[in-house]
C-alpha positions, 0 to 999 in steps of 0.5 A: 396709667394711660398715655393721657395720664402720661402726657398730663404729668408732663404738660398742661399741669395745673398750678400748685394749690399748696405753696408757701403762701397758704401753708399753715404754720408748722411751728412745733412739728418735726420733719425729715427730708432725705437728700434735703441739701440739694435739688427738690429736697432743699426746695422743700426744706425752704418751704417748711422752714419759712413756715417755722417747722423743724427740719432734719436735712438727711444725707451723707455729705455733712459739708453740703448739709451745713452749706444748705442750712446756712443758705436757707437761714440766710434766705429767711432770717425771720423764721422761728424754725430750726434746721439740723443736719442728720448723717444718712448713707442710704447706700450702706445699710450698716450705718442707717440704724445709727442715723435713726437712733441719733434722730430719736435721741434728739426729738420726741416726735416725727410728723412727716418723713419725706423719702426724697433722696435718690440715685438715677442711672449711675454707671452699669455695675454700681453697687451699695456697700452690701452689693445691691444694685445702687438704685434699688439699694438706695432708692428703695431698700435703704429707705425701707430700713430707715423708715422701719427704724423710725416707725416707733416715733412715727406711730407715737406721734400719730397717737398725739396728733390730728388724724392723718397728719403724720405721714411717710411719702415716697419718691417714685417717678414717671419712669414707672410708666415704662417699667418691666411688667408688674413693675419689678422682675424677680429672680426666681432662681434665688431663695429670696426671689430678689429683684433681677438686676437688668444691667440697664441703668434706666430699667433698673431705675424704673424697677427701684421706683416701682419698689417705692410704690410697693413700699408706700402701699405696704406701709399704708396697709400695715400702719393705718394711723400713718398716711403713706403715699408715693409721689412723682415729683415731676420732670425737673432740673435737678442733680438727679440727672448728673449721671445721665447720658448726653442724649437723655440729658437733652431730652430731660432738659426739654421736658423739665420744670424748675426744681421748686415745682417738685417741692410743691408736689412733695408738699402736697403729698405730705401736708395737703388735707385731702391726701389724708381723707378716707379713700385717698390714703395711699393714692399716687400723687403727681405734679404739682399736687393732685392724684394721678394713676399708676399702671394697673399691673403695678398698682394692683400687683399685690403678689409683687408687693409681698415678694418685694417687701419680703426681700426687703425684710430679709436683706435688712434683718441683720441691720435692725 
């Protein structure tokens, strides 16, 4: 990614080409949006519900989930779609298998999994239930386990669906532009070569979002019948900034766009036909639905991908 790419992801962005106005009916299709009861996730759920899809809003707060469901239903009373809440705590690996099993018991298909939920710049020292740095544990590791547990139903759906319409999309960030060399620094003193905790919330956030790029590439490589792409939703006004420092919050507000614009990015990544075309699968998606580049040392870091996936496998092995 060059400085030109950086600024073109912040300014002078062409309007979205896939919106609620030209999205085909999604009747009969089933989706999961993690973190779907607030911010970008909720805006995506609105778009899909308008198109008569079945959407599972996944998160750990049932009251927020139900409130979002009622709000969306009230906004679009003529929809033939369906909204469901799915408990999912990405910061506790021991709970994720139950969440995946609950979904699989209710549904026979899963067309698009949007790994949207995330944590950004929490207080230094924040950890998951298993002791991982909170951003890496939530943004990357938790989503890795959830996605892995849902692979059987995703692969099954791909067998009975039009080619390249079953997808996994992974929320990354423009913050990877400033990520450490290679995207993630690994601790060579450990047997698992785990990602180093840098004790800098923004630097650890950057590493976690490099991790989602790595995971998108690995899942695309391993499971070619499923389209797996990372995306930068854009600089947005959302609840993701709730733990930012005051000065970073001010900078964000100066650069930010309405949250709905990020939902258009997610919509394009998960539903645009060109994303599934030969040569495009696995490519990085930027705002508000177009292909953008990633820093070369991240995009081409195959060794980093392998080390990161190996770490994810080892950390989640006891929770499958």
